[in-house]
N, C-alpha and C positions, 0 to 999 in steps of 0.2 A: 096494859103493858105489865108485864111480869118483870121482877128484879130478881137477879141470882146475888147471892152474897157470898163470897170465896175469899179467903185469906192469901190464897196462892193458887196458880195455874199451871197446869203441868199438860205436856205433851205426851207423857208416860217415860220420858227418859229424863227432862230437864223441868224444874220447876221455878218460877219466877213469883214474886211477890204481885198480887193483883194490882197494887197502886201504880207499878211499873207500866201497865196497859192501860190505867186509867188517866194517869197524867204524864206519863213518859213515851206514851207511842206517837209517831207520828200520826197528826190529824189529817195529812194530808200530803202526797208528792206526787212528782212528775219527771218525767224523763222525755225531753222532747227535740227536735230538729227544729232549729230555728234559723235556718239556711231555705233560702226559695220559698217554696209552700210548707207552712210551717204544719208540723205533725206531730201528734204525741204517740211515744213509741209504747208506754205503760203510766198507770199513774192510778193512785188512791183519793177519791175525792176530788177531784179534777174534771170538771165538765169539759173545758175546753181552755186555748190558749186562744190569746187574739194578738195579732201583731199588729203595731200601731205606729209602726216607722221602723227605721234602720236599727238594730241592736234595741230595741223597744218593744216589749211583750208584757201582757198581762195575764198571770194564771187566775184563771177563773173557778172558784169550788163549786163543787156540784152542792154539798150542804154549808153554809154558810158559816164560820167561826161564830162564839157567843158576842166575841168582841174584838177588837184591834189589838189585845195585849196578846198576841201571840209570836212566835219567835221563827225567823224563818233564813233556814242556810240556802245558799245559791251556790253551784257549782257550773263552770263552763270551761269548754276547750274546741279549737276548731280544727280538724283535721288538717285543714291545709296550712292557715297562718299560725298555729301553734298557740302558745299560752296568751290568754286575754286576762282582763280586769271586768269581775261582773259583780253585780251588785244589786240589792233590792230597792227600790225608790224611799226616799224619807218616810219616816212614821207616818206624817201626815197624809200622805197619799194612800197608804194602805186602809181596805175597808173590811168587815168581815166576810164580805162575797168574795174579795180579790185581792191580788196582790200582784203590784207593778214591778217589772224586774227590766234593768238594761245592761247589755255588753259594751265594752268598750276594748280598743286596742290595748296591747300590753301599756302601753305609755299614757292610757289613759285620756287620750286627747280628740279621738273620735270614737262614735258608735258604729259596730259592726255588728252583722248577724253571725250567730254560730249554729254549726252541725251538731254540736252536743251541749244541751242545757238540761241541769237536774236540779230540782226546787224539793225542800223538806219544810214542813210547816209544823211546827210544835205547840201545843197550846196546855 
């Protein structure tokens, strides 16, 4: 395997320090439909979504993280029911290979399926 060493990366117009790419870029992200038949709209380093019950999903990484010390941002919305609460399951349930995600109604009293879910993972 070859190594490229560069302090900056440019697309010809904009330049950014390579440390932003190495340590600041999303290591995985996914936009998926969590209502009905779960379907990935687009993704990076996400091989599949497992529907584990109403409002409960697992994001399965194509290439596992090096450990569980990653940050996961989760966003969701349902075009029928409107705003919801969405979260990742507690740290102890995450693994280097997958991240559980839960969605509840806006009051947080019951799990709900959402048709718009986005997850971004940074390491």
